[in-house]
N, C-alpha and C positions, 0 to 999 in steps of 0.2 A: 356313465355319468353325464349328466346334462351339459351341453358345452357353455351355456349362460352361468356364470359362477354367482354365488351370493355373496353379498358384501358384508358378511358377518365380522364385526370388528374394523371395518373399514370406513373412514370418514374423509377421504379424499376425493372430492366430487370429480376431478378431471380423470383419475385413475378409474373410477365408478363407471363413468360415461365412455370413456375411450378404451377401456380393457376387458369389455364384454362381460361386465357385471349386470346383475339385474337392478333396475332403477325404478322406484316407484317416483313417478314425476310430481314434484313439488315446486316447478318454475312458475307456476301460475301465480304462487303467492308473492313473487318478485314485485309485481306491479302494485300489490297492497302495501306493501313494504315503503315501496318509493313514493306512493301517493298520501302516505301517512306523515307524521312528524318527521323532522330530520334527525332526531336522536332519540333512539329507541332501544328498550331493553325487553327481553323474552324470556321467561323462566319455564322450566319443565322440570320434572323429576330426572334422575340420573338415567343415562343409556336410553334417551327417548329419540335420538336423533339430531340434536341441536347442532352438533359439531360438523355434520354434514351440510346443514343449512348454512353455517358460517363460511364452509368452503364453497358453497354454491355462489353465495354473494360476491366472495373474492374473484372468483373465475368470472361472473357476470360483470361486474363493476370496474375490474383492473384494466387499465390501458395496457398493461404488460401482456395480457392475452388476447389482446384484440384481433390479432392475426389468425388466431387459433379458434376464434369465436364459435364460427359454423361447425368445426369438428367437434369442439367440447359440448355444444348444446345440440348437437343433431338430434332430430327425432323428438325434441321436447317441445311443450307448449310454447315456451318464450321465444323460440326460434321464428315462429310465424307471429308473435304477438309481441316484438321487442318494445322497451319502453324508452323514452328520450335520453335517459341517462346512461345506457349501457357502455361499456368501455370507455369510461370518461373520468375515473379518479385514479390518484395513487392510493393503494390500499396498505394501510399500516395494520397489521393482524397480530394480535397477541393472544397466546393461549396459556392461561394460569395454572392450568394442571400440570405444568412442567415445573412449578416452583417447588423445592424441597423443603418441607417444613423442619427439618433438623437443622438448617442453617437458613431459615426464611429471609432474612432480611438481605443478606448476602446474594442468596439465589435469586429473589425477586429483582435485586439491583441488576444482576447479571442478565436476568432474562430480558429487561427492557433494553439495556445496552445492546445485547445480540440482536434483538429485533430492529433496533435504529440502525445497527450496523448493516444487516441485511437490507434494509430500505434503501440507504444512501448508496450501496453498492447496485441495487437492483435498477434505480432510477437515474444512476449516475451524477449524483448529486455531490458537488464540491463543497463537503462539510467534513470537518474533523470531529470524530467521536471521542470524548472524554469519559473513559471508562470508570473514572471516580464519582461521578455525578450524573446519573441518568435524567434528573429533572431538568438540569440544565442543558442536556441534550436534546430533550423534547422542546425546551424552550427555542433553542437556536433553530431547530428543525422547523418547527411551526413558523418561525419568523422567515426563514429562508423561503418555504414554500409558499407563503404569503406573497412575499416580494416577488417571486418568480411565476406567478399564477398557476400553482400546481395544487389542485384542490385535493383534499385528503378525506379518504373514507376510512373510519376507524372501525375495525371489528375486534371485539374481545370475546374469546370463548372461555367458557367456565370462569367467568370474573371472580366468582366467590370459592371457587375449589380449595385453594390452599388455607384461605383465611378461615373458611368454616371447620377445616380439619383442626386448625389452632384453637378455634373456639371450644370445640368439643375434646381437646386434649390439653390445651394450656391457656386458661382464660387471661393470664397476665401476658402472655405472648400477643395474643389477640388484641387487648388493649394497646400494647405497644407499637404494633405496626398499623393498626386501624384508627384509634381514637386519640393517642397520646399528641402533644403539641407539635411535635415534628415527625409524626408518622409518615414512612415513605409511601406506603399504600395511599394515604390520605393525600399526600402531596401529589401523587401521580394523577390522582382523579380531580384535583384542584387544577393541575396543569391542563388537563383535558378541556376543562370547563373554559378556562382562559382561551384555548385555542379555538373554540367554537364562534368566537367573534373575529376570526382570520381565516386561517387555512383550512380547519376542520368544517366541511359542509355536511357531512352525515357521520352517524355512529350507531352501531348496532352491537348490543352486548348480550350474550346469553349467560344463563346460571340456574341455580336451583331454587335459591330462596332469596328475598329482598333484604335480608338482615345486614349485610355486609355495606350494601348500597346506602342504606338508611344511616347506619354509624359513621361512614365515611364522609358523608355530605351532611351530617348534623340534621337528617331529615328534609333538606331542600331537594328540589328536584333537579337532576342532571339530564335527566330524560323521560319521555313517556313509557310507561310500562304497557305493552300490550298483551301481556300474557292472559288476561281474563277476557279479551276482545272477542267477540262472537266469530268474526271473519278469520280469525287466526287459530281457530279450535283445532283445525285438521293440518296444521302447516307442519307439525312433526308427528310422528305416529303412523299407525296404518288403520284405514277405514275398513268396515266390513267388505264393501266392493272392492278395495285394494287386495284384501286378503283372498277373496274368491278369484281374483285375477292371478294371484300368483298360483293357486290351486290349479288353474287352468293351464297357466303357461308351464308348469312341470309336470303336466300330464298326470297329475294325482285324482283324476275324477272320480276313481272307485273308491277312494278314502276321503272325498269331500265331506260328507256327513260327520264323520269321525274328527276330521282335522278341525273343522268349524267348532264342534262341541268342545273339543278340548282346548282350543284357543280362547274361546268363549270363558271357559271356566278358569282359566290360569292366567291368560294374559289381557284380558278385555276390561271393559267397563270404567275407563277413564273418560271424564267429561270435564271440559275447562269452561264452560259457560252454562249458566242455568236455563238458558232458553233453547240450547242444542238439543234435539231429541236423541240422536245417535251417539254411540260411545266410541272409543278408539282403543286400539291395542298398542302395547308399547313396542316399539321398533326392534329393539335389541332382543327381546324375548322372542318374537316371531322369526327374526333371522336365526336365532340359535335352534328354534325348533326346526325350522325348514331345512336348515344345515344339516341336520340328522336325517330328515326324511328324505333329501335329494341324493346326500352322498352314501348313506347306510341303508336306505329303504325301511327305516324304523325310527319310531320315537327316540329322543335322548332318554338315556337310563334315568337322569335326574331331570325333572321338567323345570327345575329352577338353574338358570345360568349362574356360576359362581361370581359373575362379574356385577350382578345387580345387588349383590349383599354388601352390606357396610358392617364396620365394626361397631355393633349396637352396644357394647360394653361402654364406649366413650360417651353414649348420649344418656347414661343413667341419670346424670346431674339434671335431666329434665323433670324428672319424677320425683325428687327429693327436696324437702324443704326442712332445714335444721335436722337432717339425718332422718327424717321421718317420710314415708310415703304421702304425697300429696293428691290433689284433686286431679291432676293430670294422669297420674297412674289409675285411679278409678275410671276416668274415661277410657284408657285403653282397654281394661277390663270389660267395659259395656261394649266396645266395639268388638272384641273377641266373641261376646256373647251374641253377636248378630244385630246388635242394637245400632241405631244412627245416633249422631250427636248433633246437635243443633247449633247453628250461629247466624247471626244477622247479616253478615257479609264476609267474604274472604278479604282478609287484610293484605294490601300489597305494599304496606309501608310501617314497618316497625323494627324496633331495636332488638339487638340479641340479648340485651339485659332486662329485657321485659317478657321473657318466654315463661315466667311463672304465671302470668295472666292466662287465664284459660283461653280466652278468645284468640289471643296471640298463638298459643300453643296449638290450637285447632288449625289456624292459618299455616303454621310451621308444618305440622304433619302432613297437611293438605300438600304443600309445596315438596315434600320428600315423597309424595305418592302414596303415604300409608292410607289415606282416604281420598275419596272422590265425591263429587257432587251427585247424590242420589236423585234428589227431586226437589223442586223449588215452589214454595208458596210465597207466604210473607218473610219467611226465614229460609236458610239453607240446610238442608240435611246432609250430613257427611257419613259415609259408610265405607268400610273396606271394599276395595274394588274386585279383588279376585283371590283364588287359592294361593298364588304366589306372595301377595302382600300378606295373607293370613298367617302364613308360616314364618313369614319374614318378622310380623309382629309378634307371634308367639317367641321367637327367639329373642326378641327385645324385652319381653316380660320376663322370660327365662333369667336373662341377665340381672334385670332388676330384683328379682326374687333372691338371686345369690348373695346379697349383701346381709341377709337374716342368718342370725347364729343358728337356727334350728333347720336351715335348709340342706336337705339330704339327698336330693333326686340325682341319679346318674344318667345322663341322657343315652350313653351307650347301652346299658342294662335297660333302659325303658325301651329303645329301638328293638333290642333282642326279644324282648317280652311281647312286642307289638307282633314282630314275627311270629311267635309261637301262636298268638291269637289267630293270626291269618292263615296260618298253615295247619294249626293242631286243635284249634277251637280250646285253647288254654287261656283261661280267664286270669291268669295271675298278674297281667299288667293293671288290672283294675284294683287288685289287692295292692300292688306295689304303690300306687298313686294316692290310694286311700291311706295307707300307712303315712306316706310323706304328708298328705293333708292334715291328718291328725296330730302330726308331730311338729308341725308348723305353727307354734303357739306365738311367736312374734309377729306373724301376720294378721292374728286375729283382731288387733286393736285398730286396725286401718280398714279392713273390708267387710262388707256384710255377708253374713255367713252363707245364706243359700246362693246369692249370685258369686261369691267367690268359689264355692265347691264346684259349680258348673264352669266358671271361667278357668278355673285351675285345669279341670279335665280337658277342657276344649284346648287350651294353650298346650298341654304336654302330649294330648294326642296328636297336635299338629305337628310335632317335632319328628316327622317320618317321611319318607321319600316314596312310599307305595300305596299310601291311601289319600284319597280326596276326604277332607272332613267337611261336613256340612251340618249346620245347626237350624232346628226349626224348620225342617223341610216338609214342604206340603205333600201329603199323600192322600190316598183315595178317601180316608174317613179320618183326618187329623193331620196333626204335625209331628213328625219324628223329632225327638229331643236332640239326638246325636246321631249322624251317619257316618260311617266310615265305608267309603265307596272304593273298591280296589282300583288303583290306576292301570294295573296290568293284568291279564288273563292268568299270569303266572301265579298270582295270589289266590289260593282256592276260595277264600271266604270274606265277604263283606259282614258289617256289624250294624245293627241297629240297637240303639241303647235307650230305654225309658228311664230317666232319673227321677227319683222322687226324694222329697227333703222333708224331715220332721224336725221341728224345733225341739231342743231339749226339754223344754218345759211341758210340751204335749206328747212326749213319747211314752208308750206303753204297748204291750204286745198286741192288743187289738188294733191300735193305730197302725203299727206295723203291718199287720195282716191285711187291713183295708188298703193301705197305699200298694202293698204287692199285689192284691186282687185288681186294683185299678190299672197298674202298669201292665198286668198279664192280658187284662182286656183291652188295653190301646194297643199293645204289641200284636194281638191276634187279628187287629183290623188291618195292619199292614201287610199287604201282598207283594213282596218283592222276589218270590222265589225261593228255592231251597239253598242258593248259595249265601243267603243273608242269615247270620246268627242273630237271635233275638235275645238280648240281655236285659234283665232288670237290676237297677242299681238303686239302693236306698241308703240315705245318710241320715244319721241322728245327729244333728249338729255337725260337728267334725268328724264324726266317726262314721264310717262306712259299715252298716249293720246287716246287709243284704246284697249278694252278688250271684247270680243265678242265671243260666241259660233256660230259656223258655224252649221245651222239646215238644213239638206237635205230636 
């Protein structure tokens, strides 16, 4: 095993740099942070490396670590290019992912008091902590530090973690702690704002979405949002060059092409500014993948890290209005079909109570990482970035479908039938999905027939761990409707599907034969080798009327 460990799941900067972990040097961004506004917040999807950034800033600016500075930052860019403010603050660091939502108010109060207690002890401050009132403790602390010329740098990691959990599980609890008259979360941020006129000289928050900050401040700015600034595009995440450096460092040269291709397909394509040409990879996903390569000399069996998954069943409220599927759900179906959705801008300032607005919803799913900037003209096009997010979006759509009375799909049975397809050329998986589509009468009122059939197929074929699913894939003489590409060589067969749809009003035997002939001709033009089965599917409205393998 390689002596340099991979920091998978580790976000303690000092441990990473001092205990022989692999580190992608992001210290060059410290000077950009320092030269920008004094009060900043930075948003990225989950598991993208934000916590390590917070830890880096703590180690860099904290007077407490001044004597260890050279050891902590040895070999990094910032060692030879220090900024004027290094090691010059008392750092008050919060991590709101530690707040327990089952007893959210008490847990939040205890979290604040505990951090204040540690701060007082760390800097030997003569101040008594009143464990009944964290806001009074903050006020007293800020007054003391201001009088004694102790400048404070506030760091908050995952500022929106627990309140977002409340938003999707208990909207009344969210209102209680964020927007009500005496909301403790609101009082906390109000006190921070008061502190900026005294002891607080710098603030840096991280989170996923702007919702909570907008609601807690009633839309007024507490700091500058740098999430969409071009010079911060690469501050977290992994660039292509950084990925290749990892391949070389761990002597994986012989697998370089395969590794880059796999990571491009599953973990890449994030872009956080419309003028940036290159894309970046999700940090957690890359470390998860490399951890298996380095320790086991093979890819992980499941290419999706369980830690990037969310309980999507709790997000169903986003796609329902008056117990009916709304335009947001239609948008997700279009994304599954491989289409882009367009918005005039990515909004960084809107309320959790305005998510029914389609433009706000687009910006919200962008902040979650479901979509990323594909290209920019007058407007911004958003598209699913990679295979991982396609599969996670398919899971979300699956949860949304489950509320309908005629919903009958069983994902375990579906996956078994997909295995039968990949190993035995058994087409029963298509018959199974076809029967479910035909029986899903409740869904027909909300979704266009032809688009629904294809979106349904794509969503459910995506719920597997052994195929990459691609739609509208360019081939030598056209575009493949649906391609099931085996992830592992253990799966004998890949699948090419040509899908045809006939409206009920247009259906007759002659039309059916014409569509079969067209599909057969198109499949005949795709030459991907004997490994790939060629399947013709024809739907008459909601009914699958043809499912056959084309045998040369």
